[in-house]
N, C-alpha and C positions, 0 to 999 in steps of 0.2 A: 504494500500500500504506500502511496505517496512517492513512489520511485521516480516519477517524472520530475518532481521538484528537486529531489536530491541529485539526480543525474544531469540536471540542467537542460532537459529536453523541453523545447518550446511547446506550450499547449496549443491545441487546435481551436481556432475560432471559425465556426461553420456559418458564414454569413448567408442571409437569405436574399433571394432575387424575386422580382415581380413574377407572379403566377406560381410561385413555389407553394407546396401544400404544407400547411401547418396542422398537425394532429393535436387533439385536445385530450389531456389526461386529467383525472380527478384523484390525485394522490392523497388528498386530505379530507376535508369535511364536505358534507352535502352542500349543494349550491342552489341558489334561486334560479328558476327556469327563465324568468323574464330578463334578469341581469345577464344570464348566460347567453341568451339570444342576442341581446344588444352587443355583447362582446364579439360574437360571431360576425355580426353585420359590420362592426368596426374593422375587424381584420379584413373582411372582404372589400370594404371601401378603400383599404390601403393597397389593394391589388393582389392579395394572397387568396388562395383557395383553402378551405377549412374542411378537415376530415373529422367527423364526430364518430368515434368507434362505439360499437355496442358495449354495454356494460358499465358506462360511466354514470348512470343515473341510479345506481343501486343505493340501498339504504341498510346500514348496519350500525345501530346506535346513532352516534353523531357523525359517522363516517359515510363516504360515498361508496359503500359496498364493503365486502370483506377484504382483508389484506391481500388474499390470493387474487381476488377479482381485480383489485386496483393495480397490483403488481403485474398481472398478466397483460393489462392494457398497456402499461409502460413498456414492458418487454416487447410486445408486438409492434408498438410504434417505433421503437429503436431498430428493430430488425427489418422493418418495411422500407425498401429502398426508395419508394415513392414519397415517403414522408421526409421533408427537409428540416422541419422544426417542430418542437413540441411545447405547448403552453399549458401551464397548470390552470385548472378551472378556478380555484380559490385556495385560500389558506385554511387556518383553523388548527387542526391537529391530525396526524396520521401518516405523514410522509416518512417519518423516521422508522415506522413499523415496517415499511416496505424494503428497507435497505438490504436485509439478508435474503430477500426473495428475488432480487434483481440479478439478471445474468450480466455481470460486470465485464466478462470477457467479450461477450457479444456487443455490449454497449461501446467498449473501447474500439472494437473493430468497425463499428457503424456510427461514427460521431455525428451528432446533430446538435443544433442549438436548442437548449432547453431554457424556458422562460418562466419566471414567477418570482414571488417574494413572500416573506413571512414564513409560514411553516415549510414551504418548499425549499427553504434554506438548507434543510437536511439533504436534499437531492443536489442542489447547486454545489454545496461544499464537497459532497462525495464525487460528483462528476469532475470537479476541478482537481481534487486531491487523489482520487482513486483511478479515474479513467483518463486524466490528462486532457479534458475537454473544457474549453471555455464555456461558461453559461451566462445567462442574462439575469441580473437582479433588476427586475422591472415589474410592470403591472401583471397581475393575474388576469385571466379572461374576464371575470365578472367586473373587474374594476376598469377595464378598457372602455366599456360602454358609457361610463360616466366621467371619463378622464377629460382634463382640460387640454387646450391646444399645446401648451408647453410640454406636458407629459406625452402626448401623442407624437409630437415632432421628435422628441428625444427617443421614443421607442422605435420609430421608423428609421431614424438615422443610425441607431445602435445596431438593430438587427441586420441592417444592410451593410454594416462595417464602416460607416462614416462617422466614427467617433474620434475625437482628438483631445478635447479639453473641457473641463468643468471648472468654472470660477467658484471660489469658496467665499463665505461671508467674511469680510475683512475684520469684523469685530469679534470673531469667534476663533481666532488663532490662540491656542492654549500655550503651545511651545513652538517657536520658530525653527527654521532650518529647512533642509532639503533631503529627501530620501527616495530611493528607488527599490522596487520589489514587485512581486506579483500581487495583484489585488485579490484578497480572499476575505471570507466572512459572510455577514448577513445578519439575520435576526439573532440578537444576543442570547435570548432565552433558549432558542433552539440549539445554538452552538454550545451553550453550557451543558445542555442535556446530552450532548454527544460525547462529552469527556468520559473516558474510561471504556468506551465501546471500540469495536474494530473499525469504526468509521470516524474516530476522533480526528478533527481537522489538524492539519500540519501548517502552522503559521510561520515556520522558519523562513527567514529572508523575505517576509511579506510586508505589504502595506495592509494593515488590518482595517477592514470596514465593519462597522457594527451600527445597528439601529434597533429600536424597540418602541413600543407604544403602551401607554397606560401603566407603566411600572414605576412605583415610587422609588425615590433615589436610593433608599436603603437596600432595595432588592437589586438594583443595578450594582451597588457596592458589593453586595453578597456574591453576585454572579462573577464579577471581575476578580474578586478576592479568591474565589474558588478556582478560577482559571489560572490565576497566578500561582496559587499554592500547588496546583496540579502540574505546573511547569510548562503549560502549553503556550504561554506568552513569551517564552525565551526565544530570542532571535527575531522578534518583530522589529521591523525597520522604521515604521511610522504608523500613525493611527489617524483615520478620518471617520467621522460619524454622521449619522442623520440628525434630525432635530429632536428626537425623543419626545414626540408629540404626546400630550396628555399625561406626562409623567409628573407626579407630585414632587415638590421641592426641586424643580428643574435646575435652579441656580447652583445646587450642590454638585451637579454631575461633572462639570469641568474640573472641580476640585478633586473629585473622586478619581477621575481618569488620570489626572496629573500625579496623584499620590500612588496609584497602582504602578505607573511607569516612571516613578521619580528617579530610579537608578539606571534607567535605560538610555537616557540622553537621546531621545528621538523626537521627531516633529509630530505635533498633535493638532489637528484642526477639527472643528465641529460644525454642525448646523447645515449640511447640504440638504437640498430638497429631494430626499430619497426615502421612500417608505410609505407611511400612513397619512401624510399630510395632503393638502390640496394638490400639490405637485409631487409627482413620483418619477424622478428622472431615472433613466435606465443606465445600468453600469455593466460593462463587460467584465465578468469575474474570471480570474485565472491568468489574464494577460498582464504583462509588465507595465507598471505605471510609474510616473515621477510625481511625487508629492512635494510641492514647493510651497511651504508655508510663508516664505518671505514674499513670493509673488502672488500668494493667495490663490493657488490653483493646483489642480492635478491633471495630468494628461497621459494618454496611453503611449507606450514606447515600443510597439511591435507592429510588424507588417501583417495586414490582413490580405490574404490571397484570394 
């Protein structure tokens, strides 16, 4: 696991082209049918074709079907040569339960662009760290239908490989400087729950991205403290975060992050419009980026073929 990072092999970014077919998976919670259809129409308006496989409308407690049903859909989408991208229907919970049921050898041999955020962080992190495939941290299908123009423009540019730079809030630079590394991470709670499993993310040599919603500051403190004590933050080259929307005592969070990384001497920036807010910019995860806190931006530093 994670051999592509340690061996220096460049990850694969599978960009999409007009008329490519995007398959829909439901790796997590059940979804609203009306919001789902709006998302489908949104993808079609962008020029993509949408494949809705059988079995994604299942119901098993709060999940969109049993683990085996949901995993079978993902495995079939990755193995289908006609499918060029895969988007998660929504978040919630359940994606982590699928990890042992996925055919990782077949996935690595059939790379595709996987898209989603929140609970699908479990899949994004594993695709990057286990299969060596860049993934997209961006809107799930049900959020596309209600997304604003800035979110949609970022999504289209990123999935088609036209991403170069994101400007950061100048007033939320916690620690200055410049760093380079592969962009890894996602939803903080999900990443924390993966610690100690066979799918524990490898942050060595990375720019760590993290976001979350509705978590009080003390829980963010607890999660980051656990990650540090588990040793998974060793080797992080820089940190960039979302806005932590809806989090109580939000003003404490920069202090907490700075304390967690006080001995690492790395750049730390916060507040990019990624995740649960009104704007959800898309990030290519797994590719090399330059985090420049002094110029208040980060940009991708690898070639998309």
